VMD Tcl script that draws the C-alpha trace (Angstrom):
set ca {
  {95.22 108.23 93.95}
  {98.14 105.97 92.96}
  {98.91 103.63 95.74}
  {101.82 101.58 95.88}
  {101.51 98.50 98.57}
  {104.72 97.35 99.84}
  {104.51 93.84 101.79}
  {106.10 90.33 101.59}
  {103.04 88.57 102.63}
  {100.42 88.40 99.22}
  {97.51 88.16 102.12}
  {98.21 91.88 103.13}
  {98.56 93.25 99.89}
  {95.43 91.52 98.52}
  {93.81 92.98 101.88}
  {94.64 96.66 101.30}
  {93.83 96.40 97.77}
  {90.44 95.32 98.03}
  {89.83 98.15 100.67}
  {91.61 100.36 98.45}
  {89.90 99.93 95.23}
  {86.43 100.06 96.78}
  {87.61 103.78 97.46}
  {88.54 104.10 93.91}
  {92.40 103.92 94.04}
  {94.73 102.55 91.74}
  {97.06 100.03 93.65}
  {100.42 98.86 92.77}
  {102.17 96.01 94.56}
  {105.77 95.37 95.74}
  {107.25 92.27 97.47}
  {110.20 93.77 98.77}
  {111.93 97.17 99.52}
  {114.14 96.95 96.20}
  {111.44 96.49 93.94}
  {109.83 99.36 95.76}
  {112.51 101.72 95.01}
  {112.55 100.49 91.47}
  {108.82 101.10 90.87}
  {108.99 104.83 92.41}
  {111.99 105.42 90.02}
  {110.23 104.66 86.91}
  {106.50 105.48 88.14}
  {104.74 108.19 90.29}
  {102.81 107.68 93.40}
  {100.50 109.47 95.72}
  {101.11 107.69 98.65}
  {103.31 104.51 99.40}
  {102.15 101.56 102.23}
  {105.42 100.32 103.50}
  {106.52 97.18 105.52}
  {109.49 96.68 107.74}
  {110.64 93.68 107.73}
  {110.86 92.46 104.29}
  {113.63 90.45 101.94}
  {116.47 91.92 99.90}
  {115.87 95.57 101.20}
  {114.00 96.60 104.56}
  {111.62 99.08 104.37}
  {114.21 101.38 106.52}
  {116.22 101.34 103.85}
  {113.92 101.33 101.18}
  {112.32 104.67 103.01}
  {115.70 106.19 103.18}
  {116.78 105.42 99.33}
  {113.19 106.78 98.12}
  {113.61 110.15 100.16}
  {116.39 110.50 97.98}
  {114.22 110.74 94.64}
  {110.69 111.43 95.98}
  {108.55 113.49 98.35}
  {105.72 110.99 97.99}
  {103.97 110.36 101.51}
  {105.08 107.20 103.05}
  {103.05 105.18 105.87}
  {104.70 102.46 107.56}
  {102.64 99.30 108.33}
  {104.51 97.34 110.81}
  {104.07 94.46 113.45}
  {107.34 96.33 115.13}
  {105.94 98.33 118.29}
  {109.02 99.32 120.08}
  {109.50 103.18 120.47}
  {112.97 103.03 118.66}
  {111.17 101.48 115.50}
  {108.73 103.81 115.23}
  {111.31 106.85 115.89}
  {113.46 105.28 113.12}
  {110.58 105.33 111.00}
  {110.06 109.00 111.08}
  {113.86 109.71 110.76}
  {113.89 108.02 107.32}
  {111.12 110.10 106.35}
  {107.58 108.28 106.95}
  {104.67 110.54 107.30}
  {103.04 107.97 109.64}
  {103.58 104.59 111.86}
  {100.78 102.05 111.92}
  {100.91 98.95 113.58}
  {99.57 95.58 112.84}
  {97.40 94.12 113.13}
  {95.54 96.94 112.19}
  {92.03 97.97 110.96}
  {91.65 98.41 107.07}
  {88.63 100.88 107.38}
  {90.91 103.32 109.68}
  {94.02 102.50 107.59}
  {91.71 103.67 104.52}
  {90.94 106.71 106.47}
  {94.53 107.60 107.52}
  {95.62 107.29 103.86}
  {92.94 109.59 102.79}
  {93.89 112.16 105.77}
  {97.79 112.02 104.98}
  {96.92 112.46 101.16}
  {94.51 115.11 101.40}
  {97.04 117.24 103.66}
  {100.23 116.60 101.43}
  {97.47 117.62 98.55}
  {96.79 120.85 100.34}
  {100.52 122.03 100.97}
  {101.07 121.44 97.52}
  {98.72 123.94 96.55}
  {99.77 126.48 99.44}
  {103.43 126.21 99.52}
  {105.65 127.59 96.28}
  {107.78 124.57 94.81}
  {111.32 126.81 95.08}
  {112.22 129.48 97.40}
  {115.27 131.67 97.59}
  {116.31 133.41 100.67}
  {119.90 135.68 99.66}
  {122.20 132.60 98.84}
  {120.10 129.91 100.28}
  {117.62 128.28 97.80}
  {115.10 125.45 98.94}
  {113.73 123.02 95.92}
  {110.34 121.89 97.76}
  {109.52 119.46 94.78}
  {113.05 117.92 94.77}
  {113.83 118.00 98.54}
  {117.15 120.04 97.92}
  {118.93 122.77 99.48}
  {121.62 124.46 97.99}
  {124.04 126.93 99.83}
  {125.87 129.24 97.59}
  {124.87 126.87 94.72}
  {126.48 124.29 96.49}
  {123.83 121.36 97.45}
  {123.63 120.83 101.13}
  {123.98 117.31 102.46}
  {120.68 116.95 104.87}
  {118.76 114.09 106.54}
  {115.29 113.45 105.92}
  {114.65 115.05 109.43}
  {116.56 118.18 108.79}
  {114.63 118.83 105.52}
  {111.53 118.07 107.23}
  {112.18 120.73 110.02}
  {113.44 123.34 107.66}
  {110.23 122.76 105.28}
  {108.30 123.51 108.30}
  {109.99 126.64 109.42}
  {110.16 128.05 106.25}
  {106.54 127.08 105.77}
  {105.66 128.99 108.87}
  {108.41 131.68 108.14}
  {108.18 135.10 110.82}
  {105.82 132.70 113.15}
  {107.26 132.24 116.66}
  {106.82 128.34 116.86}
  {107.28 126.52 120.32}
  {109.45 123.16 120.62}
  {106.13 121.18 121.52}
  {104.87 122.75 118.05}
  {107.69 121.60 116.11}
  {107.42 118.22 117.90}
  {103.79 117.77 117.00}
  {103.98 118.74 113.43}
  {107.73 117.84 112.32}
  {107.83 114.40 114.18}
  {104.26 113.65 115.02}
  {101.49 113.62 117.81}
  {102.82 109.99 119.06}
  {106.24 110.77 119.22}
  {107.69 110.10 122.67}
  {110.72 112.54 122.61}
  {111.41 115.70 124.56}
  {112.57 119.36 123.62}
  {116.16 118.30 123.58}
  {115.40 116.62 120.52}
  {114.13 119.61 119.02}
  {117.28 121.60 119.59}
  {119.43 118.66 118.55}
  {118.01 118.78 115.18}
  {118.02 122.54 115.10}
  {121.93 122.64 115.53}
  {122.45 119.94 112.74}
  {120.14 122.12 110.51}
  {122.29 125.30 111.30}
  {125.24 123.06 110.48}
  {123.96 122.34 107.20}
  {122.63 126.05 106.01}
  {126.36 127.61 107.05}
  {126.36 131.20 106.88}
  {122.35 131.05 106.46}
  {121.93 129.82 109.82}
  {121.18 133.06 110.96}
  {117.43 132.85 109.33}
  {116.72 130.16 112.50}
  {115.98 132.84 115.48}
  {116.00 131.31 118.79}
  {113.40 132.49 121.17}
  {114.55 131.97 124.31}
  {112.61 129.79 126.91}
  {109.99 129.02 123.73}
  {111.39 128.08 120.55}
  {112.34 129.03 117.28}
  {111.41 130.93 113.93}
  {112.55 131.31 110.27}
  {113.24 134.92 110.04}
  {113.46 136.36 106.52}
}
mol new
graphics top color blue
foreach p $ca { graphics top sphere $p radius 0.5 }
foreach p [lrange $ca 0 end-1] q [lrange $ca 1 end] { graphics top cylinder $p $q radius 0.2 }
display resetview
């Protein structure tokens, strides 16, 4: 696995590198968000560990820009522990949020778990799907409605991906919160309903595929 470690503190990058190389990972370093985005444009990584507070370009901005060009799993590593900071991280497309100070050994296990899950999804989910005039490019994280690219947020895409991956299966709001936002997300049912409304708006006439299960949740029916 090729790992990109992004942090403006050399000591933290070195610490992660030491443990990652013990497990056989190839490690590339970046000292700020701008450098990280540039490296992702020019190389392929299996995982990114991203700090939040950095010069030139912070972690949130870097994640948002990376999501425009890559679906690589991102774990955010930060000393900021407020609920808002965590939610913002998930909104810009991270997979996991790890608080500093962290246990290097546990971090390595989290990296392996996220990597194995992403590899499993790559093997089981077709990279391109079409439902009438709705086209979904999983690998490119792009959605087209009647040939026109839909302007969707990272979370809208994550939600659509999960619904499509489990199409024709009834999904409760709690299940969607757990799988799309993460087990440590502190939101409620309204978060799901709000994003479903946004997603339906992005899908136009193909909103019909997202069926509301009254009093329960939703499913993608096609």
